[in-house]
N, C-alpha and C positions, 0 to 999 in steps of 0.2 A: 613370537609370530608376528607379523604382520598383518593386524585388521585391518583392511582394506581393500576398495574395490577400486578395481579403471574405470574412468571413465569409456563410456560406451565408445566404442572408434569408429561405426555405422555413423553414430550423429553428428551430422555436422550443421553448423545456421544455415546452408542453404539448404530448401528446397529441391531445388535442383541443381545439381551442380554448373557453374558455369551463366545460368541465369540471375537475377535482382532480387528472386521472390526468398524470403528467411522465415522461418520460422518466428521469429520475435513479432514479424508483422502480422503474419496469421495469429498468433495467438492474443495480438490483441482487437482481430477483427474475431475471435471467438470468444474474448469476452465480454464485449462489446453488446456481440447477440445474446448472450449469457442473461446478461445484465436487462437489455430488453426484453427478452421473454418472462422472466422474472416479473419482474415489474408490473408488466401488460395482466400479469395473470390478477396480480394485486387487484388492479384498477376494478378489470372485470368481478373479481368474487367481492368487489367491496362495492361496486355498482359509481366506482369512482367519478366526477364530475368530470370528466375529461373528456374530447375526442379522438380519432386517432388521429388526425388531422395534427391536433395541438400535444400533443404523446407525440407523432413524429420531427415534430419541431422541434419540442423541450429534450428530447434525447443529442440530433444534431446542433444544438446552439451547447448542448451539454457535452458533449463526446470534445466538439472545438472545441471552445474552453479550455478542457480538458489538458485537451493538449499541447494546446498555447502556452499553459498553465505551469503545466509540467516540461515543457524545454526550456521557456525563458528562467524560470525558477531554476531547473538543473545548469545555467552559461552563468546567474549570478550566484550561485552559492558554493559550485561542487565544481567550477572551472578555476585551477587558480595561476593558470599563464596570462588570464585576463587577451585572450585570445578575441572574442567578442566580444570586448570594450575596442579595440582596435578595428576591430571591421566588425558592426552586429550584422549585416546581412549575412554573416555565414550563418546567424543562429537556424532559421529554416531552409539552406541551401545543406543537399542529400548527398555531395559530390566531394569527394579528397579525392586530388591527383589524379581526377580524370577516372574515378574508380566513382561507382553508388554505395552509401555504406549506408544511406537514414540519415534519422536522426542516433547520432548515437549518445544518449545522457538526458534520460527523463527523469523526473524525479517523484517523488508519490507527494511529496507536501506540493508543489507546485501545481499537480494533479488536483487535488484538494481543495485549493483556494480559486483556482480556476472554473471548477464544478460549483462550487458554494454559491460565488456568486451569479452564475447562469440562474441556476437555483431560485434566487431572491431577483434578480433583473426578470426572467420570463415567466416568476410566478404572479409583482408585480402590473408587467404589458398586460396579461391575459388578464388578472385578476381571479385566480386561484391560490387558497391558503397552501404558504411556502411551508410552516409545517408541516404539514401532508406531505406532500410532493415529496421534502427531505426523508422523513418518515421512508416510504415507499422505496427510494434509492436507498436506504441504507438499509436495510434488509432484499436487496438486488445487484450492490456494487461486491460484494466481498469475494461468492465467488467467481465472479467474473474476473478476479482482483490472481486466486489461482492461479489462473492459465498464461498473467505476466509473469509469474516465478518461474513460471515452468519454461517458458520463453526466455531466465536468463540463465535455465539450467542447461538450456541445450545449447548455447553463447559461451558456455562456459566460463561467466563471469557471474562476479557478487558472492566466489567465494566466500568460506568463510575459514575460519583461523585454524592451523596445523591441529590434529585430533590423530588420536592413538584406539580412538570409540571404535566400537562395531561398525559404527554405522559412518567412519571414514573417507574417504574415494581421488583419487589422485586424477585432479584436472590438466589437462592439456595445458596449460601457459598456470598450472599454479606453483612451481619451481619460485627459491629466493634463490637469493644472491650473496650469500657470507660475507660479512664485511672481516677485515681482523679483529674491531672492538668487540662483535656478538658472535665472534664464528662459534667461541664454547659452550655460548647459548646453542646453538644451531648443532653442532653436531654430538651436543651432549640428549638431545632429542631425537634428531636421526637417529646416535647410538641406540638407542633404545626401541625403537620402529627398526631396530634391524637392517637399518639401511649404511653400506661403507658407499665411500665418495670422498675425490680426493681433494685435498684444500683448495679453496679457491672456486672449488666447479657448481653448477648450479643443482642444484636439490630441489628434484620435484618433489614432496611429503603429501601421504596424506592430509584432505581439511575435511572440513564441515561443510557437508553440502547445503550450508545454508539457505539453498535457497527452495529446496524444498523443504525446511523448515517454517520458514514463513507461507509457503504455498497451505501448508495443513494449518501451523496455526490464525492466521490473522486473514487465512483465506475458506476454508471446510469451518474448521470450528466456530469462528466467528459469524460467521452466517450463516452456521447451524444456532446458533446463541439469539441468532436477532429474529430469524426466520420464527424460530419456534412462540420467539413472545410478541409479535407482530400484530395479535389479535387480544395479548393484552396488558399492551403498555396502558401506564395508569396515566398520562395526559401526549396532548401531541407533542410533537417535537421531543419524544423520550428516545427512541431507538435513534434519532440525528446524535445524540449523548453517550447512546452505548456503541455506536460502529466510534468514532474520534476517540472515546475517551479507550475502549474497547481493541482499540488498533495501536493504538498510541502506549498499550501499556505491553502487546505481544510485543510490538519494536524494540521498546526500551529496554522488556529481554532480554528477545533474539540477537541485540547489537551484539552482545558478548561473546557469542559463536560466529561472528561477521569478525572481517579484515576488513579496519578502517579505512579507505581511500591513502593511499600509500603517499600523495601528496598533501594531503588535509593532516593525517593523524586525529589528532582526540584534541580539539577545541577549550577542554576545560580538563586541565589536571591537576588536582587539591595532592597528591605525592606523587611526584618526580620520577617515572626509573627512567632505567636502561635498557630493560626488553625493548624488542622490534614486536611490534603488535600482531606480527605473525603467529607469534608463539607465543600470546599475553595478553590479554584484558585487564588494568588492575580496576578495580570494583571501586576506585574513587577518580578515575577516569572515561567522561564523554566525550563520543562524539557527535558528527554535526551531525548524523539519526537523530542520538538519541536526546541531543537538545532542544528539536521539531519534538519528538513523539512526547515529550513530557510537558512541551506547551500543548501538543495536542489533549491529555489528560487534563491538564486546568481547567481550558477552553471549553471541555466536553462539562466537566463540573459546572461551572459558569451557565453553558447554558443553559443545565438541567434547575438549575437554579431560578433563571430567570423565563424559562419555558412556560414550565411548572404557574407561573403566578401572573401571565398575560391573557386577557380577556380570551373565552369559548373554550380555554386551552381542556376541556375534556373531549374526551377520545372519542371518535364518531369511526367503531371498527365496520359498520353500512351505510352504505347512502341509500334514499330510497330509489326504489325501483323506478325507471323510466327512462328516455332521453337523458343523453349526456347535455351537463348544466342545470338540472334540476334541484330542489335546493336538499336540505338536509333532512334528516329521516329526522322527524320530530320527535321518537318515543329511542331513545339516546337509554342504556343501560340502567336502569332504578338503579342494579347495584352500586357500581359507580356514582351516578350524581347522589345518591343516602348517604355516601360514605366522604367524596364532600359537600355536604352539608354540613352533616356533624364534624368535618374540619372547621370547618369557618367556626362554628360557632365556637366550639374549644379554643381558637384564637383569639376570638371575640371577648 
């Protein structure tokens, strides 16, 4: 018996058919709004010394840098046709064949690079603590990221590999075109799932809804972990490393359920195999996303070592009450302060 469900036929990329309003773009707006509200809540509950104007500016430049980084990185790393190298003005041109298509291709890792740069530059110009700014970002972003992956799901894109599991789904554009070389493997997989098809035909087999897997783990679960630890961090900058390494770890694992880009395949293959990526992801073959996520895990660990040894690394859970811009609360939690004194004595 085929254990799969059909993609909802009523779910279309356009919010209103015929108009250039798409659910994916709306999900980005919702994501930014959720992140902003969570960030502002942290500012208020901690009396963080930042004005409303500074907070708005921080998010404006952060969003702009994120979009620029995500788009540019996508065209440089994931575009194999080199179209944008020949015509770089098309990177931010949202029309194709006289039709509004928006920005088709946004890289998460490029968005992270752009966002991190904006944090450091804005904090430096406004004389704010970049580690505290980054920690509050880390506790706000993942839940917003959930909506981005829901947008991918509505678009019917970035689906996973073929699956006969209970969560498998038949996507409208998930068909594969069996070649003579791989026909036997495709036939075998389709036969086990109860499909009958003619040789050379398009087979629309069930796929892992990997967008929803990512929305759950990289979004809801990661956010819940960081949010619960936001007032229990051992040093300033800890939530940054938790977010970077945590996302990298979750995404690295989930890439085994996701089909790599057809034009890129696996960037690293320690053991070559002839199986189509749609059917099987070898443990020792790594996609572009996995390589970048492994780098995130390493960078997160390195940042943890650096941030824990920087001056003024003691966590400040709540700032002195009063107008924005006032100094820190001089009564930091005694338990944390004493624990660090003991640790320094042991090191000596």
